[in-house]
A tleap script that builds the chain and sets N, CA, C and O, in Angstrom:
source leaprc.protein.ff14SB
mol = sequence {
  NMET SER ASP SER GLU THR HIE PHE TRP ILE
  GLY ALA ALA ALA GLY VAL LEU ALA CYS SER
  SER TYR LYS ASN ILE GLN GLY GLN THR THR
  THR VAL GLN GLU ILE LEU TYR SER GLY LEU
  LEU GLY GLY LEU ALA ALA LEU VAL PRO ASP
  VAL ILE GLU PRO ALA CYS ASN PRO ASN HIE
  ARG GLY THR PHE HIE SER MET PHE LEU SER
  SER LEU MET ALA ILE VAL ASN LYS GLN VAL
  ILE THR ASN ASN ASP VAL SER ASP GLU GLN
  LYS ARG LEU THR VAL THR ALA SER ALA GLY
  TYR LEU SER HIE LEU LEU VAL ASP ALA THR
  THR ARG LYS GLY LEU PRO ILE CALA
}
set mol.1.N position { 0.849 -1.172 0.000 }
set mol.1.CA position { 0.000 0.000 0.000 }
set mol.1.C position { 0.894 1.235 0.000 }
set mol.1.O position { 1.788 1.357 0.837 }
set mol.2.N position { 0.659 2.135 -0.922 }
set mol.2.CA position { 1.457 3.358 -1.018 }
set mol.2.C position { 0.965 4.392 -0.014 }
set mol.2.O position { -0.205 4.408 0.367 }
set mol.3.N position { 1.884 5.252 0.404 }
set mol.3.CA position { 1.499 6.299 1.340 }
set mol.3.C position { 1.049 7.547 0.581 }
set mol.3.O position { 1.178 7.628 -0.640 }
set mol.4.N position { 0.526 8.507 1.321 }
set mol.4.CA position { -0.012 9.733 0.717 }
set mol.4.C position { 1.037 10.507 -0.069 }
set mol.4.O position { 0.748 11.056 -1.132 }
set mol.5.N position { 2.247 10.545 0.456 }
set mol.5.CA position { 3.302 11.294 -0.239 }
set mol.5.C position { 3.599 10.681 -1.607 }
set mol.5.O position { 3.753 11.396 -2.597 }
set mol.6.N position { 3.676 9.369 -1.651 }
set mol.6.CA position { 3.916 8.682 -2.932 }
set mol.6.C position { 2.781 8.965 -3.905 }
set mol.6.O position { 3.019 9.304 -5.064 }
set mol.7.N position { 1.541 8.825 -3.429 }
set mol.7.CA position { 0.389 9.106 -4.291 }
set mol.7.C position { 0.413 10.547 -4.786 }
set mol.7.O position { 0.126 10.805 -5.955 }
set mol.8.N position { 0.757 11.493 -3.902 }
set mol.8.CA position { 0.791 12.894 -4.307 }
set mol.8.C position { 1.790 13.120 -5.441 }
set mol.8.O position { 1.447 13.736 -6.450 }
set mol.9.N position { 3.016 12.630 -5.288 }
set mol.9.CA position { 4.049 12.910 -6.291 }
set mol.9.C position { 3.790 12.200 -7.618 }
set mol.9.O position { 4.070 12.748 -8.684 }
set mol.10.N position { 3.262 10.998 -7.552 }
set mol.10.CA position { 2.907 10.307 -8.799 }
set mol.10.C position { 1.738 11.032 -9.468 }
set mol.10.O position { 1.713 11.185 -10.689 }
set mol.11.N position { 0.775 11.474 -8.663 }
set mol.11.CA position { -0.356 12.244 -9.193 }
set mol.11.C position { 0.094 13.564 -9.785 }
set mol.11.O position { -0.426 13.998 -10.813 }
set mol.12.N position { 1.066 14.209 -9.136 }
set mol.12.CA position { 1.596 15.472 -9.667 }
set mol.12.C position { 2.227 15.254 -11.037 }
set mol.12.O position { 2.005 16.030 -11.966 }
set mol.13.N position { 3.011 14.194 -11.150 }
set mol.13.CA position { 3.648 13.881 -12.439 }
set mol.13.C position { 2.589 13.568 -13.492 }
set mol.13.O position { 2.702 14.005 -14.637 }
set mol.14.N position { 1.560 12.813 -13.107 }
set mol.14.CA position { 0.479 12.479 -14.047 }
set mol.14.C position { -0.269 13.740 -14.475 }
set mol.14.O position { -0.644 13.877 -15.639 }
set mol.15.N position { -0.485 14.660 -13.535 }
set mol.15.CA position { -1.166 15.909 -13.862 }
set mol.15.C position { -0.384 16.750 -14.848 }
set mol.15.O position { -0.947 17.287 -15.802 }
set mol.16.N position { 0.915 16.866 -14.619 }
set mol.16.CA position { 1.769 17.641 -15.534 }
set mol.16.C position { 1.777 16.987 -16.917 }
set mol.16.O position { 1.657 17.673 -17.932 }
set mol.17.N position { 1.917 15.672 -16.954 }
set mol.17.CA position { 1.939 14.961 -18.233 }
set mol.17.C position { 0.616 15.132 -18.976 }
set mol.17.O position { 0.609 15.371 -20.184 }
set mol.18.N position { -0.500 15.011 -18.260 }
set mol.18.CA position { -1.811 15.150 -18.901 }
set mol.18.C position { -2.023 16.558 -19.434 }
set mol.18.O position { -2.474 16.739 -20.565 }
set mol.19.N position { -1.696 17.552 -18.620 }
set mol.19.CA position { -1.859 18.951 -19.045 }
set mol.19.C position { -0.970 19.257 -20.251 }
set mol.19.O position { -1.423 19.840 -21.235 }
set mol.20.N position { 0.283 18.862 -20.163 }
set mol.20.CA position { 1.223 19.129 -21.258 }
set mol.20.C position { 0.799 18.404 -22.536 }
set mol.20.O position { 0.893 18.962 -23.629 }
set mol.21.N position { 0.339 17.182 -22.399 }
set mol.21.CA position { -0.118 16.424 -23.575 }
set mol.21.C position { -1.338 17.082 -24.199 }
set mol.21.O position { -1.420 17.222 -25.420 }
set mol.22.N position { -2.285 17.486 -23.358 }
set mol.22.CA position { -3.484 18.145 -23.863 }
set mol.22.C position { -3.114 19.426 -24.621 }
set mol.22.O position { -3.604 19.669 -25.724 }
set mol.23.N position { -2.247 20.236 -24.018 }
set mol.23.CA position { -1.832 21.482 -24.669 }
set mol.23.C position { -1.103 21.196 -25.983 }
set mol.23.O position { -1.306 21.896 -26.975 }
set mol.24.N position { -0.258 20.173 -25.986 }
set mol.24.CA position { 0.486 19.803 -27.184 }
set mol.24.C position { -0.464 19.386 -28.298 }
set mol.24.O position { -0.280 19.782 -29.449 }
set mol.25.N position { -1.472 18.597 -27.970 }
set mol.25.CA position { -2.457 18.159 -28.961 }
set mol.25.C position { -3.188 19.368 -29.551 }
set mol.25.O position { -3.553 19.371 -30.726 }
set mol.26.N position { -3.395 20.392 -28.720 }
set mol.26.CA position { -4.066 21.614 -29.174 }
set mol.26.C position { -3.115 22.538 -29.945 }
set mol.26.O position { -3.525 23.593 -30.430 }
set mol.27.N position { -1.842 22.134 -30.054 }
set mol.27.CA position { -0.862 22.951 -30.763 }
set mol.27.C position { -0.362 24.126 -29.945 }
set mol.27.O position { 0.115 25.119 -30.493 }
set mol.28.N position { -0.476 24.006 -28.616 }
set mol.28.CA position { -0.066 25.086 -27.722 }
set mol.28.C position { 1.114 24.625 -26.874 }
set mol.28.O position { 1.341 23.428 -26.701 }
set mol.29.N position { 1.856 25.587 -26.351 }
set mol.29.CA position { 2.950 25.249 -25.437 }
set mol.29.C position { 2.460 25.412 -23.999 }
set mol.29.O position { 1.565 26.210 -23.723 }
set mol.30.N position { 3.049 24.656 -23.103 }
set mol.30.CA position { 2.676 24.694 -21.693 }
set mol.30.C position { 3.573 25.691 -20.975 }
set mol.30.O position { 4.796 25.633 -21.107 }
set mol.31.N position { 2.981 26.595 -20.224 }
set mol.31.CA position { 3.751 27.592 -19.489 }
set mol.31.C position { 4.259 27.001 -18.165 }
set mol.31.O position { 3.764 25.970 -17.708 }
set mol.32.N position { 5.220 27.643 -17.574 }
set mol.32.CA position { 5.739 27.209 -16.264 }
set mol.32.C position { 4.625 27.253 -15.230 }
set mol.32.O position { 4.516 26.357 -14.393 }
set mol.33.N position { 3.809 28.278 -15.286 }
set mol.33.CA position { 2.699 28.398 -14.347 }
set mol.33.C position { 1.732 27.214 -14.501 }
set mol.33.O position { 1.269 26.664 -13.502 }
set mol.34.N position { 1.429 26.824 -15.731 }
set mol.34.CA position { 0.536 25.675 -15.960 }
set mol.34.C position { 1.162 24.386 -15.452 }
set mol.34.O position { 0.460 23.522 -14.926 }
set mol.35.N position { 2.466 24.248 -15.602 }
set mol.35.CA position { 3.154 23.055 -15.092 }
set mol.35.C position { 3.013 22.994 -13.572 }
set mol.35.O position { 2.706 21.939 -13.017 }
set mol.36.N position { 3.234 24.114 -12.905 }
set mol.36.CA position { 3.127 24.138 -11.446 }
set mol.36.C position { 1.701 23.854 -10.984 }
set mol.36.O position { 1.486 23.040 -10.086 }
set mol.37.N position { 0.736 24.521 -11.594 }
set mol.37.CA position { -0.656 24.323 -11.197 }
set mol.37.C position { -1.155 22.916 -11.528 }
set mol.37.O position { -1.889 22.318 -10.741 }
set mol.38.N position { -0.768 22.392 -12.672 }
set mol.38.CA position { -1.230 21.043 -13.035 }
set mol.38.C position { -0.585 19.997 -12.130 }
set mol.38.O position { -1.203 18.979 -11.819 }
set mol.39.N position { 0.651 20.244 -11.707 }
set mol.39.CA position { 1.283 19.334 -10.754 }
set mol.39.C position { 0.565 19.342 -9.417 }
set mol.39.O position { 0.341 18.293 -8.814 }
set mol.40.N position { 0.207 20.529 -8.960 }
set mol.40.CA position { -0.525 20.643 -7.696 }
set mol.40.C position { -1.906 20.006 -7.803 }
set mol.40.O position { -2.317 19.258 -6.916 }
set mol.41.N position { -2.622 20.300 -8.889 }
set mol.41.CA position { -3.961 19.730 -9.077 }
set mol.41.C position { -3.900 18.218 -9.180 }
set mol.41.O position { -4.689 17.523 -8.541 }
set mol.42.N position { -2.972 17.698 -9.976 }
set mol.42.CA position { -2.837 16.250 -10.111 }
set mol.42.C position { -2.477 15.590 -8.795 }
set mol.42.O position { -3.015 14.534 -8.460 }
set mol.43.N position { -1.564 16.210 -8.041 }
set mol.43.CA position { -1.165 15.661 -6.750 }
set mol.43.C position { -2.310 15.634 -5.757 }
set mol.43.O position { -2.505 14.644 -5.051 }
set mol.44.N position { -3.073 16.726 -5.700 }
set mol.44.CA position { -4.212 16.770 -4.777 }
set mol.44.C position { -5.311 15.791 -5.200 }
set mol.44.O position { -5.926 15.139 -4.356 }
set mol.45.N position { -5.549 15.695 -6.500 }
set mol.45.CA position { -6.569 14.751 -6.987 }
set mol.45.C position { -6.182 13.313 -6.672 }
set mol.45.O position { -7.051 12.468 -6.460 }
set mol.46.N position { -4.886 13.032 -6.639 }
set mol.46.CA position { -4.423 11.675 -6.334 }
set mol.46.C position { -4.684 11.302 -4.875 }
set mol.46.O position { -4.675 10.119 -4.535 }
set mol.47.N position { -4.913 12.273 -4.024 }
set mol.47.CA position { -5.198 12.001 -2.611 }
set mol.47.C position { -6.684 11.736 -2.354 }
set mol.47.O position { -7.043 11.182 -1.315 }
set mol.48.N position { -7.535 12.120 -3.278 }
set mol.48.CA position { -8.982 12.042 -3.089 }
set mol.48.C position { -9.495 10.625 -2.802 }
set mol.48.O position { -10.324 10.473 -1.905 }
set mol.49.N position { -9.050 9.583 -3.510 }
set mol.49.CA position { -9.607 8.255 -3.210 }
set mol.49.C position { -9.460 7.851 -1.738 }
set mol.49.O position { -10.372 7.257 -1.163 }
set mol.50.N position { -8.309 8.175 -1.130 }
set mol.50.CA position { -8.109 7.806 0.276 }
set mol.50.C position { -8.781 8.775 1.234 }
set mol.50.O position { -8.931 8.458 2.414 }
set mol.51.N position { -9.190 9.947 0.764 }
set mol.51.CA position { -9.991 10.851 1.593 }
set mol.51.C position { -11.415 10.297 1.667 }
set mol.51.O position { -12.035 10.283 2.730 }
set mol.52.N position { -11.917 9.843 0.522 }
set mol.52.CA position { -13.278 9.295 0.468 }
set mol.52.C position { -13.348 7.925 1.150 }
set mol.52.O position { -14.269 7.650 1.919 }
set mol.53.N position { -12.368 7.076 0.859 }
set mol.53.CA position { -12.294 5.733 1.448 }
set mol.53.C position { -10.937 5.597 2.126 }
set mol.53.O position { -9.992 5.090 1.521 }
set mol.54.N position { -10.830 6.049 3.389 }
set mol.54.CA position { -9.529 6.068 4.071 }
set mol.54.C position { -8.855 4.698 4.108 }
set mol.54.O position { -9.503 3.661 4.251 }
set mol.55.N position { -7.533 4.735 3.973 }
set mol.55.CA position { -6.740 3.505 3.955 }
set mol.55.C position { -6.430 3.046 5.373 }
set mol.55.O position { -5.268 2.977 5.773 }
set mol.56.N position { -7.495 2.729 6.142 }
set mol.56.CA position { -7.280 2.286 7.529 }
set mol.56.C position { -7.003 0.785 7.600 }
set mol.56.O position { -6.524 0.289 8.620 }
set mol.57.N position { -7.301 0.070 6.533 }
set mol.57.CA position { -6.995 -1.364 6.480 }
set mol.57.C position { -6.872 -1.783 5.022 }
set mol.57.O position { -7.278 -1.036 4.131 }
set mol.58.N position { -6.316 -2.973 4.761 }
set mol.58.CA position { -6.112 -3.401 3.369 }
set mol.58.C position { -7.407 -3.596 2.575 }
set mol.58.O position { -7.377 -3.665 1.346 }
set mol.59.N position { -8.536 -3.684 3.270 }
set mol.59.CA position { -9.817 -3.900 2.586 }
set mol.59.C position { -10.621 -2.607 2.428 }
set mol.59.O position { -11.843 -2.657 2.283 }
set mol.60.N position { -9.956 -1.459 2.455 }
set mol.60.CA position { -10.654 -0.178 2.384 }
set mol.60.C position { -11.145 0.165 0.984 }
set mol.60.O position { -11.930 1.099 0.818 }
set mol.61.N position { -10.710 -0.552 0.009 }
set mol.61.CA position { -11.023 -0.178 -1.381 }
set mol.61.C position { -12.433 -0.596 -1.763 }
set mol.61.O position { -12.779 -1.778 -1.767 }
set mol.62.N position { -13.227 0.405 -2.080 }
set mol.62.CA position { -14.603 0.184 -2.519 }
set mol.62.C position { -14.807 0.829 -3.878 }
set mol.62.O position { -13.911 0.810 -4.723 }
set mol.63.N position { -15.970 1.390 -4.084 }
set mol.63.CA position { -16.343 1.977 -5.370 }
set mol.63.C position { -15.369 3.053 -5.847 }
set mol.63.O position { -15.081 3.138 -7.041 }
set mol.64.N position { -14.859 3.875 -4.926 }
set mol.64.CA position { -13.983 4.975 -5.330 }
set mol.64.C position { -12.547 4.529 -5.593 }
set mol.64.O position { -11.685 5.340 -5.934 }
set mol.65.N position { -12.304 3.234 -5.432 }
set mol.65.CA position { -11.011 2.623 -5.776 }
set mol.65.C position { -11.244 1.501 -6.800 }
set mol.65.O position { -10.498 0.522 -6.812 }
set mol.66.N position { -12.236 1.623 -7.633 }
set mol.66.CA position { -12.630 0.491 -8.478 }
set mol.66.C position { -12.352 0.691 -9.964 }
set mol.66.O position { -12.154 1.808 -10.443 }
set mol.67.N position { -12.345 -0.433 -10.670 }
set mol.67.CA position { -12.213 -0.395 -12.128 }
set mol.67.C position { -13.452 0.247 -12.747 }
set mol.67.O position { -13.367 0.892 -13.792 }
set mol.68.N position { -14.602 0.067 -12.100 }
set mol.68.CA position { -15.836 0.692 -12.578 }
set mol.68.C position { -15.680 2.209 -12.623 }
set mol.68.O position { -16.011 2.840 -13.627 }
set mol.69.N position { -15.176 2.797 -11.534 }
set mol.69.CA position { -15.004 4.250 -11.494 }
set mol.69.C position { -13.981 4.706 -12.528 }
set mol.69.O position { -14.150 5.759 -13.144 }
set mol.70.N position { -12.931 3.931 -12.722 }
set mol.70.CA position { -11.938 4.272 -13.756 }
set mol.70.C position { -12.603 4.351 -15.122 }
set mol.70.O position { -12.351 5.285 -15.884 }
set mol.71.N position { -13.441 3.387 -15.432 }
set mol.71.CA position { -14.138 3.374 -16.716 }
set mol.71.C position { -15.102 4.547 -16.823 }
set mol.71.O position { -15.200 5.185 -17.871 }
set mol.72.N position { -15.808 4.827 -15.742 }
set mol.72.CA position { -16.744 5.940 -15.734 }
set mol.72.C position { -16.006 7.260 -15.952 }
set mol.72.O position { -16.494 8.126 -16.678 }
set mol.73.N position { -14.849 7.421 -15.336 }
set mol.73.CA position { -14.073 8.644 -15.517 }
set mol.73.C position { -13.605 8.791 -16.964 }
set mol.73.O position { -13.572 9.903 -17.492 }
set mol.74.N position { -13.251 7.700 -17.599 }
set mol.74.CA position { -12.842 7.757 -19.005 }
set mol.74.C position { -14.002 8.228 -19.885 }
set mol.74.O position { -13.810 9.025 -20.804 }
set mol.75.N position { -15.197 7.731 -19.598 }
set mol.75.CA position { -16.387 8.128 -20.359 }
set mol.75.C position { -16.683 9.610 -20.148 }
set mol.75.O position { -16.966 10.334 -21.103 }
set mol.76.N position { -16.617 10.057 -18.900 }
set mol.76.CA position { -16.872 11.468 -18.598 }
set mol.76.C position { -15.837 12.356 -19.286 }
set mol.76.O position { -16.185 13.398 -19.841 }
set mol.77.N position { -14.569 11.947 -19.251 }
set mol.77.CA position { -13.524 12.734 -19.921 }
set mol.77.C position { -13.797 12.856 -21.409 }
set mol.77.O position { -13.642 13.934 -21.982 }
set mol.78.N position { -14.198 11.771 -22.034 }
set mol.78.CA position { -14.500 11.810 -23.468 }
set mol.78.C position { -15.657 12.769 -23.740 }
set mol.78.O position { -15.615 13.538 -24.700 }
set mol.79.N position { -16.687 12.724 -22.899 }
set mol.79.CA position { -17.831 13.620 -23.070 }
set mol.79.C position { -17.422 15.086 -22.903 }
set mol.79.O position { -17.869 15.949 -23.659 }
set mol.80.N position { -16.585 15.358 -21.926 }
set mol.80.CA position { -16.137 16.735 -21.686 }
set mol.80.C position { -15.284 17.227 -22.850 }
set mol.80.O position { -15.496 18.329 -23.356 }
set mol.81.N position { -14.321 16.414 -23.275 }
set mol.81.CA position { -13.392 16.831 -24.326 }
set mol.81.C position { -14.100 17.069 -25.659 }
set mol.81.O position { -13.714 17.961 -26.414 }
set mol.82.N position { -15.125 16.285 -25.950 }
set mol.82.CA position { -15.817 16.423 -27.236 }
set mol.82.C position { -16.970 17.418 -27.199 }
set mol.82.O position { -17.626 17.638 -28.218 }
set mol.83.N position { -17.227 18.023 -26.043 }
set mol.83.CA position { -18.326 18.976 -25.898 }
set mol.83.C position { -17.839 20.382 -26.262 }
set mol.83.O position { -16.954 20.931 -25.606 }
set mol.84.N position { -18.421 20.949 -27.300 }
set mol.84.CA position { -18.020 22.286 -27.752 }
set mol.84.C position { -18.442 23.393 -26.799 }
set mol.84.O position { -17.936 24.511 -26.895 }
set mol.85.N position { -19.366 23.102 -25.872 }
set mol.85.CA position { -19.820 24.111 -24.917 }
set mol.85.C position { -18.905 24.225 -23.701 }
set mol.85.O position { -19.075 25.125 -22.879 }
set mol.86.N position { -17.946 23.327 -23.583 }
set mol.86.CA position { -17.002 23.342 -22.461 }
set mol.86.C position { -15.750 24.089 -22.913 }
set mol.86.O position { -15.216 23.828 -23.991 }
set mol.87.N position { -15.290 25.013 -22.083 }
set mol.87.CA position { -14.118 25.812 -22.458 }
set mol.87.C position { -12.853 24.955 -22.489 }
set mol.87.O position { -12.785 23.891 -21.874 }
set mol.88.N position { -11.870 25.442 -23.211 }
set mol.88.CA position { -10.594 24.741 -23.309 }
set mol.88.C position { -9.949 24.588 -21.928 }
set mol.88.O position { -9.354 23.553 -21.626 }
set mol.89.N position { -10.071 25.612 -21.104 }
set mol.89.CA position { -9.499 25.555 -19.751 }
set mol.89.C position { -10.197 24.490 -18.899 }
set mol.89.O position { -9.534 23.757 -18.165 }
set mol.90.N position { -11.523 24.400 -18.989 }
set mol.90.CA position { -12.262 23.383 -18.240 }
set mol.90.C position { -11.883 21.976 -18.706 }
set mol.90.O position { -11.781 21.054 -17.897 }
set mol.91.N position { -11.679 21.821 -19.996 }
set mol.91.CA position { -11.267 20.524 -20.529 }
set mol.91.C position { -9.891 20.142 -19.982 }
set mol.91.O position { -9.671 19.006 -19.563 }
set mol.92.N position { -8.977 21.098 -19.992 }
set mol.92.CA position { -7.619 20.855 -19.494 }
set mol.92.C position { -7.635 20.512 -18.009 }
set mol.92.O position { -6.928 19.603 -17.575 }
set mol.93.N position { -8.425 21.223 -17.236 }
set mol.93.CA position { -8.516 20.953 -15.801 }
set mol.93.C position { -9.127 19.581 -15.529 }
set mol.93.O position { -8.689 18.874 -14.621 }
set mol.94.N position { -10.132 19.207 -16.306 }
set mol.94.CA position { -10.760 17.897 -16.145 }
set mol.94.C position { -9.762 16.779 -16.429 }
set mol.94.O position { -9.660 15.817 -15.667 }
set mol.95.N position { -9.037 16.914 -17.518 }
set mol.95.CA position { -8.041 15.911 -17.899 }
set mol.95.C position { -6.937 15.825 -16.840 }
set mol.95.O position { -6.493 14.733 -16.486 }
set mol.96.N position { -6.505 16.968 -16.347 }
set mol.96.CA position { -5.425 17.010 -15.354 }
set mol.96.C position { -5.849 16.366 -14.038 }
set mol.96.O position { -5.122 15.538 -13.490 }
set mol.97.N position { -7.015 16.738 -13.533 }
set mol.97.CA position { -7.503 16.168 -12.268 }
set mol.97.C position { -7.772 14.667 -12.415 }
set mol.97.O position { -7.463 13.886 -11.515 }
set mol.98.N position { -8.337 14.278 -13.532 }
set mol.98.CA position { -8.610 12.856 -13.760 }
set mol.98.C position { -7.330 12.039 -13.798 }
set mol.98.O position { -7.280 10.931 -13.265 }
set mol.99.N position { -6.305 12.581 -14.420 }
set mol.99.CA position { -5.023 11.873 -14.490 }
set mol.99.C position { -4.449 11.652 -13.092 }
set mol.99.O position { -3.932 10.578 -12.786 }
set mol.100.N position { -4.546 12.681 -12.248 }
set mol.100.CA position { -4.064 12.540 -10.878 }
set mol.100.C position { -4.841 11.482 -10.117 }
set mol.100.O position { -4.252 10.627 -9.455 }
set mol.101.N position { -6.163 11.536 -10.210 }
set mol.101.CA position { -7.014 10.558 -9.521 }
set mol.101.C position { -6.719 9.146 -10.017 }
set mol.101.O position { -6.535 8.219 -9.229 }
set mol.102.N position { -6.679 9.005 -11.329 }
set mol.102.CA position { -6.448 7.677 -11.905 }
set mol.102.C position { -5.056 7.145 -11.595 }
set mol.102.O position { -4.860 5.931 -11.540 }
set mol.103.N position { -4.084 8.034 -11.391 }
set mol.103.CA position { -2.746 7.569 -11.023 }
set mol.103.C position { -2.800 6.831 -9.682 }
set mol.103.O position { -2.091 5.844 -9.483 }
set mol.104.N position { -3.633 7.307 -8.777 }
set mol.104.CA position { -3.807 6.644 -7.482 }
set mol.104.C position { -4.317 5.217 -7.694 }
set mol.104.O position { -3.817 4.264 -7.098 }
set mol.105.N position { -5.315 5.100 -8.554 }
set mol.105.CA position { -5.895 3.771 -8.803 }
set mol.105.C position { -4.892 2.854 -9.495 }
set mol.105.O position { -4.833 1.664 -9.188 }
set mol.106.N position { -4.114 3.383 -10.413 }
set mol.106.CA position { -3.104 2.561 -11.085 }
set mol.106.C position { -2.042 2.062 -10.113 }
set mol.106.O position { -1.625 0.906 -10.182 }
set mol.107.N position { -1.606 2.931 -9.210 }
set mol.107.CA position { -0.621 2.511 -8.210 }
set mol.107.C position { -1.221 1.426 -7.316 }
set mol.107.O position { -0.578 0.412 -7.043 }
set mol.108.N position { -2.449 1.643 -6.865 }
set mol.108.CA position { -3.096 0.644 -6.011 }
set mol.108.C position { -3.346 -0.673 -6.749 }
set mol.108.O position { -3.334 -1.743 -6.140 }
set mol.109.N position { -3.568 -0.591 -8.039 }
set mol.109.CA position { -3.816 -1.810 -8.825 }
set mol.109.C position { -2.593 -2.720 -8.868 }
set mol.109.O position { -2.718 -3.918 -9.120 }
set mol.110.N position { -1.411 -2.153 -8.623 }
set mol.110.CA position { -0.187 -2.959 -8.678 }
set mol.110.C position { 0.095 -3.694 -7.366 }
set mol.110.O position { 1.057 -4.458 -7.285 }
set mol.111.N position { -0.726 -3.475 -6.348 }
set mol.111.CA position { -0.520 -4.151 -5.068 }
set mol.111.C position { -1.169 -5.529 -5.090 }
set mol.111.O position { -1.950 -5.841 -5.989 }
set mol.112.N position { -0.847 -6.341 -4.111 }
set mol.112.CA position { -1.436 -7.692 -4.025 }
set mol.112.C position { -2.956 -7.639 -3.945 }
set mol.112.O position { -3.642 -8.511 -4.477 }
set mol.113.N position { -3.473 -6.629 -3.289 }
set mol.113.CA position { -4.932 -6.503 -3.108 }
set mol.113.C position { -5.615 -6.087 -4.408 }
set mol.113.O position { -6.775 -6.433 -4.632 }
set mol.114.N position { -4.919 -5.357 -5.256 }
set mol.114.CA position { -5.502 -4.912 -6.525 }
set mol.114.C position { -6.661 -3.965 -6.327 }
set mol.114.O position { -6.778 -3.321 -5.284 }
set mol.115.N position { -7.528 -3.878 -7.339 }
set mol.115.CA position { -8.720 -3.022 -7.277 }
set mol.115.C position { -9.973 -3.869 -7.429 }
set mol.115.O position { -9.976 -4.850 -8.173 }
set mol.116.N position { -11.040 -3.495 -6.728 }
set mol.116.CA position { -12.297 -4.203 -6.947 }
set mol.116.C position { -12.877 -3.812 -8.305 }
set mol.116.O position { -12.533 -2.767 -8.857 }
set mol.117.N position { -13.749 -4.651 -8.831 }
set mol.117.CA position { -14.382 -4.346 -10.110 }
set mol.117.C position { -15.374 -3.201 -9.935 }
set mol.117.O position { -15.402 -2.277 -10.748 }
set mol.118.N position { -16.187 -3.255 -8.885 }
set mol.118.CA position { -17.191 -2.193 -8.659 }
set mol.118.C position { -17.158 -1.706 -7.233 }
set mol.118.O position { -17.929 -0.819 -6.865 }
savepdb mol mol.pdb
quit
């Protein structure tokens, strides 16, 4: 089981990568300020699963640590990204926060306990 610090830093890296990739796909460059903010957002989002379902024991993983939620987040991201009524900034923030959150689930998936399906 990873600790909060590990989840934060992996989430921060995932947030920066997601933000930078999104900007690159849009043909834009990522500013230093965006790198810092996306790292912070990704890191904080990576802590959310254990805030909702605290890691007080190895069996703490429920719906918010599940493959179902991962799939649902992918669907929501696709809907947000393809929606012309959503601003570019909102799309970038959604992708960045989702990457941080999902990084937590990916790290947890590599443990012996894995992730529940639902």
